matplotlib code that plots the C-alpha trace (Angstrom):
import matplotlib.pyplot as plt

x = [-104.8, -104.2, -105.0, -102.1, -102.1, -99.4, -98.8, -96.4, -95.9, -95.0, -94.1, -95.4, -92.3, -93.5, -93.7, -97.7, -98.7, -101.5, -103.5, -105.7, -103.4, -101.1, -104.2, -105.5, -102.1, -102.4, -105.8, -104.8, -101.8, -103.9, -106.7, -104.2, -104.1, -106.8, -106.1, -108.1, -106.1, -106.7, -104.9, -105.0, -103.5, -103.8, -107.6, -109.0, -108.8, -109.9, -110.2, -107.2, -109.1, -111.4, -110.4, -113.2, -111.9, -108.2, -108.9, -110.4, -106.9, -105.6, -102.0, -99.3, -95.7, -94.0, -97.4, -97.1, -99.7, -100.3, -100.9, -102.8, -103.1, -105.2, -105.3, -103.1, -101.1, -100.8, -97.0, -96.7, -99.3, -97.5, -94.3, -95.6, -97.4, -94.3, -92.1, -95.0, -94.9, -91.5, -89.3, -91.2, -92.8, -95.7, -93.3, -93.2, -90.3, -89.6, -89.3, -85.5, -85.8, -86.4, -89.4, -89.0, -89.2]
y = [73.1, 75.2, 73.7, 73.4, 73.3, 71.6, 70.6, 68.3, 66.8, 63.2, 61.0, 57.5, 55.4, 51.8, 50.1, 49.4, 52.7, 53.3, 50.2, 48.8, 47.4, 50.6, 52.8, 50.9, 51.1, 55.0, 55.2, 52.9, 55.4, 58.5, 57.2, 56.9, 60.9, 63.3, 65.6, 66.0, 64.6, 65.8, 64.3, 65.8, 65.3, 67.7, 67.1, 65.7, 66.3, 63.5, 62.4, 60.7, 58.5, 57.1, 54.0, 54.8, 58.2, 57.4, 54.9, 57.8, 59.2, 56.4, 57.3, 55.5, 55.4, 58.8, 60.6, 63.6, 64.2, 67.1, 66.2, 68.6, 67.9, 70.2, 69.4, 69.3, 66.3, 67.6, 67.5, 64.0, 62.8, 64.3, 62.8, 59.3, 59.5, 60.8, 57.9, 55.4, 56.5, 57.7, 55.7, 52.3, 52.7, 50.6, 47.9, 47.3, 47.5, 50.2, 49.8, 49.0, 46.7, 43.1, 41.8, 40.7, 36.7]
z = [-56.5, -59.6, -63.0, -65.3, -69.2, -70.9, -74.6, -76.4, -79.6, -80.1, -83.1, -83.5, -83.9, -83.9, -87.3, -87.2, -85.8, -83.2, -83.9, -81.3, -78.8, -78.7, -78.7, -75.6, -74.0, -74.6, -73.0, -70.1, -69.4, -70.0, -67.6, -64.8, -64.5, -63.4, -66.1, -69.3, -72.0, -75.9, -78.7, -82.2, -85.6, -88.6, -88.9, -85.6, -82.0, -79.6, -76.1, -75.1, -72.5, -75.1, -77.0, -79.7, -80.2, -80.3, -83.0, -85.3, -85.4, -87.8, -86.7, -88.7, -88.5, -88.5, -87.7, -85.4, -82.7, -80.5, -76.8, -74.6, -70.8, -68.4, -64.8, -61.4, -63.1, -66.6, -66.7, -65.2, -67.7, -70.7, -69.8, -69.2, -72.5, -74.4, -72.8, -73.9, -77.6, -78.2, -75.8, -75.3, -78.6, -77.2, -76.7, -80.4, -82.9, -85.1, -88.9, -88.7, -85.5, -85.0, -83.4, -79.7, -79.8]

ax = plt.figure().add_subplot(projection="3d")
ax.plot(x, y, z, "-o")
ax.set_aspect("equal")
plt.show()
């Protein structure tokens, strides 16, 4: 199988940003794929499958993160991560939305 390299940018859209619960959701999703997943902000690049490294990003609402996947399932990995971050918003409300009861 050929190795595919894909890159994408996502924006954190949930009010509380990338605190531990969303970071763990990100790591769990990334870990479902064989591809190597790297995540970076303006200053730091980390392993997207490491909860300790993901927490170092300190990404708040509005932070843009660059995602890079390398491997046979890179496209699928980035699409799943984009959906988690921007569509599902880690199942948390955005700043102008009510919390789910």
